[in-house]
PQR file with spaces between the fields and no chain letter, atoms N, CA, C, O and H, PARSE charges and radii, in Angstrom:
ATOM       1  N    MET     1      49.418  131.746  -62.575 -0.4000 1.5000
ATOM       2  CA   MET     1      48.568  131.158  -63.591 -0.0000 2.0000
ATOM       3  C    MET     1      48.497  132.139  -64.759  0.5500 1.7000
ATOM       4  O    MET     1      48.188  133.315  -64.570 -0.5500 1.4000
ATOM       5  N    THR     2      48.779  131.657  -65.947 -0.4000 1.5000
ATOM       6  CA   THR     2      48.734  132.525  -67.107 -0.0000 2.0000
ATOM       7  C    THR     2      47.281  132.732  -67.538  0.5500 1.7000
ATOM       8  O    THR     2      46.379  132.034  -67.077 -0.5500 1.4000
ATOM       9  H    THR     2      49.030  130.701  -66.101  0.4000 1.0000
ATOM      10  N    THR     3      47.074  133.693  -68.419 -0.4000 1.5000
ATOM      11  CA   THR     3      45.728  133.952  -68.925 -0.0000 2.0000
ATOM      12  C    THR     3      45.173  132.715  -69.612  0.5500 1.7000
ATOM      13  O    THR     3      43.993  132.398  -69.463 -0.5500 1.4000
ATOM      14  H    THR     3      47.808  134.260  -68.794  0.4000 1.0000
ATOM      15  N    LEU     4      46.022  132.010  -70.368 -0.4000 1.5000
ATOM      16  CA   LEU     4      45.583  130.802  -71.054 -0.0000 2.0000
ATOM      17  C    LEU     4      45.182  129.727  -70.053  0.5500 1.7000
ATOM      18  O    LEU     4      44.162  129.064  -70.240 -0.5500 1.4000
ATOM      19  H    LEU     4      46.981  132.268  -70.489  0.4000 1.0000
ATOM      20  N    ASP     5      45.961  129.545  -69.002 -0.4000 1.5000
ATOM      21  CA   ASP     5      45.613  128.583  -67.954 -0.0000 2.0000
ATOM      22  C    ASP     5      44.299  128.968  -67.295  0.5500 1.7000
ATOM      23  O    ASP     5      43.439  128.119  -67.058 -0.5500 1.4000
ATOM      24  H    ASP     5      46.789  130.084  -68.850  0.4000 1.0000
ATOM      25  N    LEU     6      44.153  130.252  -67.002 -0.4000 1.5000
ATOM      26  CA   LEU     6      42.946  130.742  -66.348 -0.0000 2.0000
ATOM      27  C    LEU     6      41.728  130.495  -67.221  0.5500 1.7000
ATOM      28  O    LEU     6      40.688  130.053  -66.731 -0.5500 1.4000
ATOM      29  H    LEU     6      44.851  130.941  -67.195  0.4000 1.0000
ATOM      30  N    LYS     7      41.850  130.774  -68.496 -0.4000 1.5000
ATOM      31  CA   LYS     7      40.747  130.574  -69.430 -0.0000 2.0000
ATOM      32  C    LYS     7      40.310  129.119  -69.460  0.5500 1.7000
ATOM      33  O    LYS     7      39.113  128.829  -69.443 -0.5500 1.4000
ATOM      34  H    LYS     7      42.694  131.133  -68.894  0.4000 1.0000
ATOM      35  N    GLY     8      41.258  128.212  -69.505 -0.4000 1.5000
ATOM      36  CA   GLY     8      40.957  126.796  -69.611 -0.0000 2.0000
ATOM      37  C    GLY     8      40.330  126.199  -68.366  0.5500 1.7000
ATOM      38  O    GLY     8      39.532  125.266  -68.460 -0.5500 1.4000
ATOM      39  H    GLY     8      42.230  128.447  -69.519  0.4000 1.0000
ATOM      40  N    LYS     9      40.673  126.713  -67.222 -0.4000 1.5000
ATOM      41  CA   LYS     9      40.216  126.144  -65.950 -0.0000 2.0000
ATOM      42  C    LYS     9      39.200  127.039  -65.237  0.5500 1.7000
ATOM      43  O    LYS     9      38.868  126.795  -64.077 -0.5500 1.4000
ATOM      44  H    LYS     9      41.321  127.470  -67.145  0.4000 1.0000
ATOM      45  N    TRP    10      38.708  128.065  -65.916 -0.4000 1.5000
ATOM      46  CA   TRP    10      37.918  129.070  -65.218 -0.0000 2.0000
ATOM      47  C    TRP    10      36.663  128.508  -64.582  0.5500 1.7000
ATOM      48  O    TRP    10      36.340  128.893  -63.458 -0.5500 1.4000
ATOM      49  H    TRP    10      38.978  128.263  -66.858  0.4000 1.0000
ATOM      50  N    ASN    11      35.937  127.614  -65.244 -0.4000 1.5000
ATOM      51  CA   ASN    11      34.704  127.082  -64.652 -0.0000 2.0000
ATOM      52  C    ASN    11      34.976  126.364  -63.339  0.5500 1.7000
ATOM      53  O    ASN    11      34.210  126.487  -62.384 -0.5500 1.4000
ATOM      54  H    ASN    11      36.200  127.301  -66.157  0.4000 1.0000
ATOM      55  N    GLU    12      36.060  125.621  -63.298 -0.4000 1.5000
ATOM      56  CA   GLU    12      36.436  124.921  -62.069 -0.0000 2.0000
ATOM      57  C    GLU    12      36.813  125.916  -60.968  0.5500 1.7000
ATOM      58  O    GLU    12      36.371  125.787  -59.827 -0.5500 1.4000
ATOM      59  H    GLU    12      36.682  125.521  -64.074  0.4000 1.0000
ATOM      60  N    VAL    13      37.626  126.897  -61.319 -0.4000 1.5000
ATOM      61  CA   VAL    13      38.056  127.920  -60.356 -0.0000 2.0000
ATOM      62  C    VAL    13      36.852  128.718  -59.867  0.5500 1.7000
ATOM      63  O    VAL    13      36.737  129.013  -58.678 -0.5500 1.4000
ATOM      64  H    VAL    13      37.986  127.002  -62.246  0.4000 1.0000
ATOM      65  N    LYS    14      35.961  129.064  -60.783 -0.4000 1.5000
ATOM      66  CA   LYS    14      34.774  129.844  -60.425 -0.0000 2.0000
ATOM      67  C    LYS    14      33.925  129.108  -59.392  0.5500 1.7000
ATOM      68  O    LYS    14      33.452  129.712  -58.429 -0.5500 1.4000
ATOM      69  H    LYS    14      36.054  128.824  -61.749  0.4000 1.0000
ATOM      70  N    GLY    15      33.732  127.804  -59.591 -0.4000 1.5000
ATOM      71  CA   GLY    15      32.959  127.012  -58.641 -0.0000 2.0000
ATOM      72  C    GLY    15      33.594  126.993  -57.263  0.5500 1.7000
ATOM      73  O    GLY    15      32.900  127.107  -56.252 -0.5500 1.4000
ATOM      74  H    GLY    15      34.117  127.313  -60.373  0.4000 1.0000
ATOM      75  N    LYS    16      34.908  126.851  -57.221 -0.4000 1.5000
ATOM      76  CA   LYS    16      35.612  126.828  -55.931 -0.0000 2.0000
ATOM      77  C    LYS    16      35.529  128.192  -55.238  0.5500 1.7000
ATOM      78  O    LYS    16      35.373  128.259  -54.019 -0.5500 1.4000
ATOM      79  H    LYS    16      35.471  126.759  -58.042  0.4000 1.0000
ATOM      80  N    LEU    17      35.630  129.271  -56.008 -0.4000 1.5000
ATOM      81  CA   LEU    17      35.528  130.607  -55.422 -0.0000 2.0000
ATOM      82  C    LEU    17      34.141  130.838  -54.831  0.5500 1.7000
ATOM      83  O    LEU    17      34.008  131.412  -53.751 -0.5500 1.4000
ATOM      84  H    LEU    17      35.756  129.216  -56.999  0.4000 1.0000
ATOM      85  N    LYS    18      33.102  130.386  -55.550 -0.4000 1.5000
ATOM      86  CA   LYS    18      31.733  130.556  -55.046 -0.0000 2.0000
ATOM      87  C    LYS    18      31.508  129.756  -53.772  0.5500 1.7000
ATOM      88  O    LYS    18      30.772  130.193  -52.887 -0.5500 1.4000
ATOM      89  H    LYS    18      33.211  129.919  -56.428  0.4000 1.0000
ATOM      90  N    GLN    19      32.138  128.583  -53.671 -0.4000 1.5000
ATOM      91  CA   GLN    19      32.015  127.785  -52.453 -0.0000 2.0000
ATOM      92  C    GLN    19      32.703  128.472  -51.281  0.5500 1.7000
ATOM      93  O    GLN    19      32.164  128.526  -50.176 -0.5500 1.4000
ATOM      94  H    GLN    19      32.736  128.228  -54.389  0.4000 1.0000
ATOM      95  N    LYS    20      33.898  128.995  -51.532 -0.4000 1.5000
ATOM      96  CA   LYS    20      34.684  129.603  -50.460 -0.0000 2.0000
ATOM      97  C    LYS    20      34.158  130.983  -50.069  0.5500 1.7000
ATOM      98  O    LYS    20      34.166  131.345  -48.892 -0.5500 1.4000
ATOM      99  H    LYS    20      34.336  128.951  -52.430  0.4000 1.0000
ATOM     100  N    TYR    21      33.704  131.744  -51.051 -0.4000 1.5000
ATOM     101  CA   TYR    21      33.227  133.113  -50.827 -0.0000 2.0000
ATOM     102  C    TYR    21      31.786  133.199  -51.322  0.5500 1.7000
ATOM     103  O    TYR    21      31.542  133.565  -52.471 -0.5500 1.4000
ATOM     104  H    TYR    21      33.698  131.450  -52.007  0.4000 1.0000
ATOM     105  N    GLY    22      30.853  132.868  -50.471 -0.4000 1.5000
ATOM     106  CA   GLY    22      29.439  132.804  -50.826 -0.0000 2.0000
ATOM     107  C    GLY    22      28.846  134.107  -51.322  0.5500 1.7000
ATOM     108  O    GLY    22      27.805  134.099  -51.978 -0.5500 1.4000
ATOM     109  H    GLY    22      31.051  132.571  -49.537  0.4000 1.0000
ATOM     110  N    GLN    23      29.492  135.233  -51.020 -0.4000 1.5000
ATOM     111  CA   GLN    23      28.950  136.522  -51.437 -0.0000 2.0000
ATOM     112  C    GLN    23      29.194  136.823  -52.911  0.5500 1.7000
ATOM     113  O    GLN    23      28.641  137.786  -53.441 -0.5500 1.4000
ATOM     114  H    GLN    23      30.338  135.240  -50.487  0.4000 1.0000
ATOM     115  N    LEU    24      30.017  136.014  -53.583 -0.4000 1.5000
ATOM     116  CA   LEU    24      30.314  136.256  -54.993 -0.0000 2.0000
ATOM     117  C    LEU    24      29.170  135.779  -55.877  0.5500 1.7000
ATOM     118  O    LEU    24      28.595  134.714  -55.653 -0.5500 1.4000
ATOM     119  H    LEU    24      30.466  135.231  -53.152  0.4000 1.0000
ATOM     120  N    THR    25      28.853  136.578  -56.876 -0.4000 1.5000
ATOM     121  CA   THR    25      27.785  136.234  -57.811 -0.0000 2.0000
ATOM     122  C    THR    25      28.390  135.838  -59.161  0.5500 1.7000
ATOM     123  O    THR    25      29.589  136.003  -59.389 -0.5500 1.4000
ATOM     124  H    THR    25      29.321  137.443  -57.059  0.4000 1.0000
ATOM     125  N    ASP    26      27.549  135.318  -60.044 -0.4000 1.5000
ATOM     126  CA   ASP    26      28.016  134.987  -61.389 -0.0000 2.0000
ATOM     127  C    ASP    26      28.519  136.233  -62.109  0.5500 1.7000
ATOM     128  O    ASP    26      29.481  136.161  -62.874 -0.5500 1.4000
ATOM     129  H    ASP    26      26.575  135.184  -59.859  0.4000 1.0000
ATOM     130  N    ASP    27      27.879  137.369  -61.871 -0.4000 1.5000
ATOM     131  CA   ASP    27      28.329  138.622  -62.483 -0.0000 2.0000
ATOM     132  C    ASP    27      29.723  139.007  -61.988  0.5500 1.7000
ATOM     133  O    ASP    27      30.546  139.492  -62.764 -0.5500 1.4000
ATOM     134  H    ASP    27      27.097  137.427  -61.249  0.4000 1.0000
ATOM     135  N    ASP    28      29.987  138.791  -60.705 -0.4000 1.5000
ATOM     136  CA   ASP    28      31.312  139.090  -60.151 -0.0000 2.0000
ATOM     137  C    ASP    28      32.383  138.222  -60.810  0.5500 1.7000
ATOM     138  O    ASP    28      33.524  138.651  -60.984 -0.5500 1.4000
ATOM     139  H    ASP    28      29.318  138.396  -60.075  0.4000 1.0000
ATOM     140  N    LEU    29      32.006  137.015  -61.170 -0.4000 1.5000
ATOM     141  CA   LEU    29      32.960  136.040  -61.674 -0.0000 2.0000
ATOM     142  C    LEU    29      32.938  135.902  -63.193  0.5500 1.7000
ATOM     143  O    LEU    29      33.510  134.959  -63.741 -0.5500 1.4000
ATOM     144  H    LEU    29      31.079  136.666  -61.029  0.4000 1.0000
ATOM     145  N    ALA    30      32.281  136.833  -63.871 -0.4000 1.5000
ATOM     146  CA   ALA    30      32.225  136.783  -65.333 -0.0000 2.0000
ATOM     147  C    ALA    30      33.620  137.030  -65.896  0.5500 1.7000
ATOM     148  O    ALA    30      34.231  138.068  -65.645 -0.5500 1.4000
ATOM     149  H    ALA    30      31.816  137.599  -63.426  0.4000 1.0000
ATOM     150  N    PHE    31      34.111  136.062  -66.659 -0.4000 1.5000
ATOM     151  CA   PHE    31      35.454  136.152  -67.238 -0.0000 2.0000
ATOM     152  C    PHE    31      35.336  136.387  -68.730  0.5500 1.7000
ATOM     153  O    PHE    31      34.724  135.595  -69.447 -0.5500 1.4000
ATOM     154  H    PHE    31      33.615  135.218  -66.864  0.4000 1.0000
ATOM     155  N    THR    32      35.924  137.475  -69.194 -0.4000 1.5000
ATOM     156  CA   THR    32      35.959  137.780  -70.613 -0.0000 2.0000
ATOM     157  C    THR    32      37.416  137.898  -71.021  0.5500 1.7000
ATOM     158  O    THR    32      38.191  138.629  -70.403 -0.5500 1.4000
ATOM     159  H    THR    32      36.422  138.118  -68.612  0.4000 1.0000
ATOM     160  N    SER    33      37.772  137.185  -72.048 -0.4000 1.5000
ATOM     161  CA   SER    33      39.148  137.223  -72.523 -0.0000 2.0000
ATOM     162  C    SER    33      39.556  138.657  -72.841  0.5500 1.7000
ATOM     163  O    SER    33      38.825  139.384  -73.513 -0.5500 1.4000
ATOM     164  H    SER    33      37.143  136.591  -72.549  0.4000 1.0000
ATOM     165  N    GLY    34      40.722  139.054  -72.357 -0.4000 1.5000
ATOM     166  CA   GLY    34      41.218  140.407  -72.570 -0.0000 2.0000
ATOM     167  C    GLY    34      40.790  141.396  -71.510  0.5500 1.7000
ATOM     168  O    GLY    34      41.256  142.536  -71.504 -0.5500 1.4000
ATOM     169  H    GLY    34      41.316  138.463  -71.811  0.4000 1.0000
ATOM     170  N    LYS    35      39.902  140.978  -70.604 -0.4000 1.5000
ATOM     171  CA   LYS    35      39.407  141.881  -69.564 -0.0000 2.0000
ATOM     172  C    LYS    35      39.677  141.325  -68.171  0.5500 1.7000
ATOM     173  O    LYS    35      38.856  141.456  -67.263 -0.5500 1.4000
ATOM     174  H    LYS    35      39.524  140.053  -70.609  0.4000 1.0000
ATOM     175  N    GLU    36      40.829  140.710  -68.023 -0.4000 1.5000
ATOM     176  CA   GLU    36      41.185  140.107  -66.736 -0.0000 2.0000
ATOM     177  C    GLU    36      41.265  141.153  -65.633  0.5500 1.7000
ATOM     178  O    GLU    36      40.907  140.875  -64.489 -0.5500 1.4000
ATOM     179  H    GLU    36      41.495  140.604  -68.760  0.4000 1.0000
ATOM     180  N    ASP    37      41.734  142.363  -65.969 -0.4000 1.5000
ATOM     181  CA   ASP    37      41.851  143.414  -64.959 -0.0000 2.0000
ATOM     182  C    ASP    37      40.492  143.792  -64.391  0.5500 1.7000
ATOM     183  O    ASP    37      40.380  144.090  -63.202 -0.5500 1.4000
ATOM     184  H    ASP    37      42.024  142.589  -66.899  0.4000 1.0000
ATOM     185  N    GLU    38      39.459  143.785  -65.225 -0.4000 1.5000
ATOM     186  CA   GLU    38      38.114  144.075  -64.733 -0.0000 2.0000
ATOM     187  C    GLU    38      37.664  143.000  -63.746  0.5500 1.7000
ATOM     188  O    GLU    38      37.055  143.304  -62.720 -0.5500 1.4000
ATOM     189  H    GLU    38      39.549  143.543  -66.191  0.4000 1.0000
ATOM     190  N    LEU    39      37.966  141.752  -64.061 -0.4000 1.5000
ATOM     191  CA   LEU    39      37.630  140.640  -63.162 -0.0000 2.0000
ATOM     192  C    LEU    39      38.322  140.826  -61.825  0.5500 1.7000
ATOM     193  O    LEU    39      37.690  140.728  -60.773 -0.5500 1.4000
ATOM     194  H    LEU    39      38.461  141.505  -64.894  0.4000 1.0000
ATOM     195  N    TYR    40      39.629  141.095  -61.865 -0.4000 1.5000
ATOM     196  CA   TYR    40      40.375  141.294  -60.623 -0.0000 2.0000
ATOM     197  C    TYR    40      39.823  142.482  -59.842  0.5500 1.7000
ATOM     198  O    TYR    40      39.750  142.431  -58.614 -0.5500 1.4000
ATOM     199  H    TYR    40      40.143  141.175  -62.720  0.4000 1.0000
ATOM     200  N    GLY    41      39.439  143.537  -60.527 -0.4000 1.5000
ATOM     201  CA   GLY    41      38.876  144.717  -59.866 -0.0000 2.0000
ATOM     202  C    GLY    41      37.570  144.404  -59.155  0.5500 1.7000
ATOM     203  O    GLY    41      37.359  144.835  -58.021 -0.5500 1.4000
ATOM     204  H    GLY    41      39.498  143.579  -61.524  0.4000 1.0000
ATOM     205  N    ARG    42      36.685  143.649  -59.822 -0.4000 1.5000
ATOM     206  CA   ARG    42      35.411  143.263  -59.191 -0.0000 2.0000
ATOM     207  C    ARG    42      35.660  142.410  -57.959  0.5500 1.7000
ATOM     208  O    ARG    42      35.030  142.604  -56.920 -0.5500 1.4000
ATOM     209  H    ARG    42      36.857  143.299  -60.743  0.4000 1.0000
ATOM     210  N    LEU    43      36.589  141.461  -58.082 -0.4000 1.5000
ATOM     211  CA   LEU    43      36.878  140.585  -56.943 -0.0000 2.0000
ATOM     212  C    LEU    43      37.533  141.358  -55.804  0.5500 1.7000
ATOM     213  O    LEU    43      37.265  141.078  -54.635 -0.5500 1.4000
ATOM     214  H    LEU    43      37.101  141.304  -58.926  0.4000 1.0000
ATOM     215  N    GLN    44      38.382  142.321  -56.127 -0.4000 1.5000
ATOM     216  CA   GLN    44      38.994  143.165  -55.092 -0.0000 2.0000
ATOM     217  C    GLN    44      37.917  143.881  -54.291  0.5500 1.7000
ATOM     218  O    GLN    44      37.959  143.896  -53.061 -0.5500 1.4000
ATOM     219  H    GLN    44      38.600  142.548  -57.076  0.4000 1.0000
ATOM     220  N    GLN    45      36.959  144.470  -54.983 -0.4000 1.5000
ATOM     221  CA   GLN    45      35.897  145.207  -54.305 -0.0000 2.0000
ATOM     222  C    GLN    45      35.049  144.297  -53.436  0.5500 1.7000
ATOM     223  O    GLN    45      34.760  144.629  -52.287 -0.5500 1.4000
ATOM     224  H    GLN    45      36.925  144.457  -55.982  0.4000 1.0000
ATOM     225  N    ARG    46      34.645  143.146  -53.974 -0.4000 1.5000
ATOM     226  CA   ARG    46      33.758  142.240  -53.239 -0.0000 2.0000
ATOM     227  C    ARG    46      34.436  141.578  -52.045  0.5500 1.7000
ATOM     228  O    ARG    46      33.809  141.357  -51.009 -0.5500 1.4000
ATOM     229  H    ARG    46      34.880  142.876  -54.908  0.4000 1.0000
ATOM     230  N    LEU    47      35.726  141.263  -52.198 -0.4000 1.5000
ATOM     231  CA   LEU    47      36.430  140.545  -51.132 -0.0000 2.0000
ATOM     232  C    LEU    47      37.218  141.468  -50.212  0.5500 1.7000
ATOM     233  O    LEU    47      37.659  141.042  -49.144 -0.5500 1.4000
ATOM     234  H    LEU    47      36.235  141.442  -53.040  0.4000 1.0000
ATOM     235  N    GLY    48      37.403  142.726  -50.609 -0.4000 1.5000
ATOM     236  CA   GLY    48      38.169  143.663  -49.786 -0.0000 2.0000
ATOM     237  C    GLY    48      39.639  143.297  -49.697  0.5500 1.7000
ATOM     238  O    GLY    48      40.270  143.460  -48.653 -0.5500 1.4000
ATOM     239  H    GLY    48      37.045  143.072  -51.477  0.4000 1.0000
ATOM     240  N    LYS    49      40.177  142.802  -50.799 -0.4000 1.5000
ATOM     241  CA   LYS    49      41.576  142.380  -50.827 -0.0000 2.0000
ATOM     242  C    LYS    49      42.320  143.113  -51.936  0.5500 1.7000
ATOM     243  O    LYS    49      41.706  143.681  -52.839 -0.5500 1.4000
ATOM     244  H    LYS    49      39.665  142.670  -51.648  0.4000 1.0000
ATOM     245  N    SER    50      43.643  143.096  -51.858 -0.4000 1.5000
ATOM     246  CA   SER    50      44.455  143.733  -52.893 -0.0000 2.0000
ATOM     247  C    SER    50      44.468  142.866  -54.152  0.5500 1.7000
ATOM     248  O    SER    50      44.077  141.699  -54.128 -0.5500 1.4000
ATOM     249  H    SER    50      44.142  142.634  -51.124  0.4000 1.0000
ATOM     250  N    LYS    51      44.926  143.464  -55.247 -0.4000 1.5000
ATOM     251  CA   LYS    51      44.993  142.739  -56.509 -0.0000 2.0000
ATOM     252  C    LYS    51      45.903  141.517  -56.386  0.5500 1.7000
ATOM     253  O    LYS    51      45.587  140.447  -56.907 -0.5500 1.4000
ATOM     254  H    LYS    51      45.243  144.412  -55.267  0.4000 1.0000
ATOM     255  N    GLU    52      47.020  141.679  -55.703 -0.4000 1.5000
ATOM     256  CA   GLU    52      47.945  140.554  -55.520 -0.0000 2.0000
ATOM     257  C    GLU    52      47.318  139.447  -54.677  0.5500 1.7000
ATOM     258  O    GLU    52      47.516  138.264  -54.956 -0.5500 1.4000
ATOM     259  H    GLU    52      47.276  142.548  -55.280  0.4000 1.0000
ATOM     260  N    GLU    53      46.560  139.828  -53.641 -0.4000 1.5000
ATOM     261  CA   GLU    53      45.887  138.825  -52.820 -0.0000 2.0000
ATOM     262  C    GLU    53      44.863  138.047  -53.648  0.5500 1.7000
ATOM     263  O    GLU    53      44.744  136.829  -53.515 -0.5500 1.4000
ATOM     264  H    GLU    53      46.399  140.789  -53.414  0.4000 1.0000
ATOM     265  N    VAL    54      44.127  138.759  -54.502 -0.4000 1.5000
ATOM     266  CA   VAL    54      43.132  138.111  -55.358 -0.0000 2.0000
ATOM     267  C    VAL    54      43.815  137.161  -56.332  0.5500 1.7000
ATOM     268  O    VAL    54      43.349  136.039  -56.531 -0.5500 1.4000
ATOM     269  H    VAL    54      44.223  139.748  -54.610  0.4000 1.0000
ATOM     270  N    ARG    55      44.908  137.596  -56.937 -0.4000 1.5000
ATOM     271  CA   ARG    55      45.643  136.727  -57.860 -0.0000 2.0000
ATOM     272  C    ARG    55      46.135  135.466  -57.148  0.5500 1.7000
ATOM     273  O    ARG    55      46.061  134.366  -57.696 -0.5500 1.4000
ATOM     274  H    ARG    55      45.286  138.507  -56.775  0.4000 1.0000
ATOM     275  N    LYS    56      46.629  135.633  -55.941 -0.4000 1.5000
ATOM     276  CA   LYS    56      47.137  134.487  -55.179 -0.0000 2.0000
ATOM     277  C    LYS    56      45.991  133.511  -54.859  0.5500 1.7000
ATOM     278  O    LYS    56      46.164  132.297  -54.958 -0.5500 1.4000
ATOM     279  H    LYS    56      46.690  136.527  -55.496  0.4000 1.0000
ATOM     280  N    ILE    57      44.840  134.039  -54.482 -0.4000 1.5000
ATOM     281  CA   ILE    57      43.681  133.194  -54.191 -0.0000 2.0000
ATOM     282  C    ILE    57      43.324  132.375  -55.421  0.5500 1.7000
ATOM     283  O    ILE    57      43.105  131.167  -55.328 -0.5500 1.4000
ATOM     284  H    ILE    57      44.699  135.025  -54.402  0.4000 1.0000
ATOM     285  N    ILE    58      43.265  133.035  -56.579 -0.4000 1.5000
ATOM     286  CA   ILE    58      42.893  132.342  -57.816 -0.0000 2.0000
ATOM     287  C    ILE    58      43.940  131.305  -58.183  0.5500 1.7000
ATOM     288  O    ILE    58      43.591  130.196  -58.589 -0.5500 1.4000
ATOM     289  H    ILE    58      43.443  134.016  -56.655  0.4000 1.0000
ATOM     290  N    GLU    59      45.203  131.639  -58.051 -0.4000 1.5000
ATOM     291  CA   GLU    59      46.264  130.699  -58.393 -0.0000 2.0000
ATOM     292  C    GLU    59      46.247  129.460  -57.491  0.5500 1.7000
ATOM     293  O    GLU    59      46.624  128.371  -57.926 -0.5500 1.4000
ATOM     294  H    GLU    59      45.487  132.539  -57.721  0.4000 1.0000
ATOM     295  N    GLU    60      45.818  129.620  -56.256 -0.4000 1.5000
ATOM     296  CA   GLU    60      45.792  128.511  -55.312 -0.0000 2.0000
ATOM     297  C    GLU    60      44.588  127.592  -55.510  0.5500 1.7000
ATOM     298  O    GLU    60      44.545  126.500  -54.943 -0.5500 1.4000
ATOM     299  H    GLU    60      45.512  130.504  -55.903  0.4000 1.0000
ATOM     300  N    MET    61      43.625  128.016  -56.298 -0.4000 1.5000
ATOM     301  CA   MET    61      42.417  127.201  -56.517 -0.0000 2.0000
ATOM     302  C    MET    61      42.723  126.068  -57.409  0.5500 1.7000
ATOM     303  O    MET    61      41.840  125.266  -57.714 -0.5500 1.4000
ATOM     304  H    MET    61      43.660  128.903  -56.759  0.4000 1.0000
């Protein structure tokens, strides 16, 4: 999923992530254009997964 795709569908993806991973907060899922790496880093810490695993999870949503 490209950054543009992610930006356009983020609200939908965010809702699905919160359903699947109840421990995620709105702060964890805050998406700011140009700061995708920070988002991936927060999700890595909260989910205990690698960056590639997090990207794959998001792409599959």
